[in-house]
C-alpha angles and dihedrals in degrees: 000000000000107000097178124126134207124206108215107180096192093051093045091053091049096049100036101122135133119279147146124283089220099226080147139012118241089035123231089265087075096052113114138188092242085081103077144163093287091054090049093050090051091050090052092049091052092047094062112095094027093106092238117138124214142262122197124207119190120194112208103187103188126108128177091217132010120246106219094223094054121122096175126115102257145145114228109209143134091210104106091183088078089074096071098062089044093052091047090058092043090057090049089052091048089055093048093046094047090057089062098057133062110253089229089072107099123215105237097171132037129174135182112202136166158070092348115322091193088062081089117089120246093258090049092052091050090049094050092052091046090052090048091054089047092061103029136039107239119204119245121271091258092060108023122090103211115174140174135192111236131203102200089212088062098046140069133191086258094055090047089056089049092051091052090048094055092050113276113137102168133047142179120213122210111223108141095175138347095212108114093214092053091046092052092049093055097036095242108117114175128146126234088240091057091051097045094047087061093046091050091048091051091054093047090051093051103252103173099211130026122188128188124207121215131175127209123198097049123139117293095005118144134177090259097046095047092046089055090056091046093050092053091048093050090052087067091052102222115194093234140014129199113200108189130193112236110234110202106213105151092162088065103031115048099202089060089066087077091063114089108232091210089062093059118101112253118253094261091055091048089055091048089052091050093049092048090047093052091048092049095047098044092046087052091056102263121135125216110247094179140259097050094316127125128178141177113265092250095047118117092248094052091047092048091051092052094048094044099247100107115124137186130218140145091300091054125245116006141179092213105080099157099062133106109227120224114200115211127187132027117327094001119143127220133191118210120171109318095338139086123209130188128200125229113292099218126061092231092055091044092052093044094056094049094043086059089052092249132123113257095234108142104165144358143133139253111221122236120220088259090053091052093049092048092045089055092051094046092046092051091050098044093046104037107017089230140073133197113216090206093055092052093043093052093048097047105025095238138122103242097209091054099040094047100031094127092042092053089051088057089056093056097087090047091052090050089053092052097249093123147352125235124192137150091286103050149283127308120189108217124220092262091052099051096085086052097049090124090062090050092049091049089065087070096042107108091192094057100046110121094007118120119209098352112227117245099027129108126234112278090235 
C-alpha cells in the first residue's frame, strides 16, 4: 500500500479541531459506573472458549519527579517504600483475574506503562514478572510481544540486561527533547548520553524493537532546535518514533500550571515544527503509521499496516488484534469481548476494592451492535487508511451505503478537499488526509455527531 503523507498547511488549519484519538470506540468519555465488577466477570466468562488469546497491561503509577507536561495518572514521590503495598495489591489482582480466564489462553502481549515502570527496583521487577508467570501462561520470546516504557534516568545498562533476561523484548524510551532549556522548563533533565547508553544497551541485549517518544509544542521549542534533537535521534536509527503534540490544559492537569503559557511556541510555529519533522523523518526512510507514529519500512507495525493486520487499542498501534486485554493496576483499562472496563483511578480506591477481595473495576461500557460495527469501521480507517465496503458488509450483514448514509454525507466536504476518495467499492484516505484521520473517523462516531469541540479531547494536530 501507499504509505506516503502530504502536509497541506491550509487544510490542516481548516480542520484542526478537538477530537478523540480512538484508542477505543466508544471512547472513555462514554464509560459509566453502571458497568461494574459483576458485568466484567460476566464478560470474562463469555470470552472463554472464543479462541482469543490475552494481552496484559500493567499500570505502574510512580514517578521520582513530575514532568510538567504530563497528563498521565501518576504519583510523584521519592518514597520507594510505596511500591511494596502497591505490588501486594497487584498480585492479589493478578490472582483474581487469572481465575476468570481459561489457563489455555496464552498471553501474547504484555506491557508495563506508567508512571515510570523502572521506578521499581531490579528485585521488584523480577518478582512482578515471576508473579505474572505464576498466574498466566506467557508466550515464548519468539511469539510474545513484551514491552516496557523506560525513563533513561531510571535505568542502567545492567537493568536493561535484567529486563531482557526476565522476558521483555521491546521498549519505548521517553526523550521529548534534548534541548537543555526545554528540559529545564518542563522539569525533565536528561542528557543525550544517558539516553543513548540505554539505547545501546538495549541493542546489545537483543531487544527487537526500540521506540523513542518526542513531544513538539513544549516551551522554547523552535523549528531549528527541535530538528537538532530529531537529527541526533535519527542517527541512532530507532525502529519507531512517536512525535506527540503537547496539549496545554492546565485547568485539567495540575503539573501543567507550572509551565508558562507565554513560553510555548505559537500555533503557527507548532505546525512548522510538525512539517519539518515529517519532512525529516520521511526523507530518512521512516513511514507514517498514523496518529503521531512513524516506523522503519521493515518494522512490525509498518508490515502489519501493509498486510492489513494492524490494530489499535489503549496501548496504541498493535500487531495483536485478536486478544482480550486485561488491565491491571490503578486506572488501567481492559477490553474483554465487546466490553471495556476501567479500574479505580485513585490508589486508595484501588486498594480498598482489593482489600475487600473484589476487583477494582469502577466503570466501563458494554458495546451495542451499532458500537461494534462503528468500531470496526473506525479501526480499519485509522489503521489502514482504507476501507472495503464489501468486507464490512460481509462481516456485519449490512448494506454499507444504507447503514452509513448520513455518515457518508459528512465525508463529502472532505472528499471535495482531497482528503479521501469514496466510490462504490470503499473509502481511501489520500496522503493529504492522513494527518487528519481523526476528523475522518469522527464522521462515523455516533457520540460526536452534532457536538462542537468535544470536551476532554486534544486538538487533532
